[in-house]
C-alpha positions in Angstrom: -83.9 -67.1 -253.9 -84.4 -67.6 -249.7 -87.0 -65.2 -248.0 -86.8 -62.6 -245.4 -86.3 -64.2 -242.1 -88.1 -61.2 -240.8 -91.5 -60.0 -240.5 -93.5 -56.9 -238.8 -96.0 -58.3 -236.1 -98.3 -55.6 -235.4 -98.5 -54.3 -231.6 -100.2 -50.9 -231.6 -101.9 -49.4 -235.0 -103.7 -46.2 -234.8 -103.7 -43.4 -237.1 -101.3 -41.0 -235.0 -98.9 -44.0 -235.1 -97.8 -47.5 -235.5 -95.6 -50.0 -233.0 -94.5 -53.1 -235.1 -92.4 -55.9 -233.4 -89.7 -57.5 -235.3 -90.3 -61.1 -235.4 -88.2 -64.2 -237.0 -89.2 -67.1 -238.3 -89.8 -68.9 -235.0 -92.2 -65.8 -233.9 -89.4 -64.6 -231.2 -89.5 -61.0 -231.0 -86.1 -59.7 -232.0 -86.4 -55.8 -232.3 -89.5 -52.8 -233.1 -90.1 -49.9 -235.2 -92.2 -46.9 -234.4 -94.1 -45.0 -237.0 -95.2 -41.2 -235.5 -97.2 -39.5 -238.0 -97.3 -35.3 -238.2 -99.2 -33.4 -240.6 -96.5 -33.5 -243.2 -93.9 -35.5 -241.3 -93.2 -39.2 -240.6 -90.8 -40.0 -237.6 -89.4 -43.6 -237.5 -87.4 -45.1 -234.7 -86.3 -49.2 -234.5 -84.1 -51.2 -233.3 -82.9 -55.0 -234.2 -81.2 -56.9 -231.5 -79.6 -59.3 -233.5 -77.1 -58.5 -236.6 -77.2 -61.6 -238.5 -80.7 -60.5 -240.4 -79.9 -56.5 -240.4 -80.4 -56.8 -243.9 -83.6 -58.6 -243.9 -84.5 -55.3 -242.0 -83.6 -52.8 -244.3 -85.1 -55.0 -246.7 -88.5 -55.1 -244.6 -88.2 -51.6 -243.7 -87.9 -49.6 -246.7 -90.9 -50.9 -248.6 -93.2 -50.4 -246.2 -92.3 -47.1 -245.5 -92.7 -46.6 -249.4 -95.9 -47.7 -249.2 -97.0 -45.3 -246.0 -95.3 -42.1 -248.7 -98.4 -43.6 -251.4 -101.1 -43.4 -249.0 -100.0 -39.7 -247.4 -97.7 -38.0 -250.7 -95.2 -35.4 -250.1 -94.0 -36.8 -246.4 -90.5 -35.8 -244.9 -89.3 -38.5 -243.6 -87.0 -38.9 -240.6 -85.2 -42.2 -239.5 -83.3 -43.6 -236.5 -82.5 -46.9 -236.9 -80.4 -48.9 -235.1 -79.4 -52.5 -235.8 -77.5 -53.6 -232.2 -75.7 -50.1 -231.9 -74.9 -49.5 -235.1 -77.1 -46.7 -236.6 -78.1 -47.3 -240.1 -79.2 -45.6 -243.2 -82.2 -46.8 -245.8 -80.5 -44.7 -248.2 -77.0 -43.1 -249.6 -78.5 -39.8 -249.1 -78.0 -37.8 -246.3 -80.9 -38.0 -243.5 -82.3 -34.8 -243.0 
């Protein structure tokens, strides 16, 4: 099994928001993702420039979100994620 080809590299992390660069194994930035926290809402905005690691992007973001929801139960999560110019969904359910 081959590991992920991309990973998060923190840019800014505060209690209200996180901005993470998405970098490849050569430490080249290939995208970014921002997590914005409100009382009971989490807004996730992200874009990945290269489509070739799109599955890795979903595999990276999904468990990260699950971890954040464990830390703050009851969050409503709103996502806007793109790979190239194509919007993606993290699950099969309709986004809010």
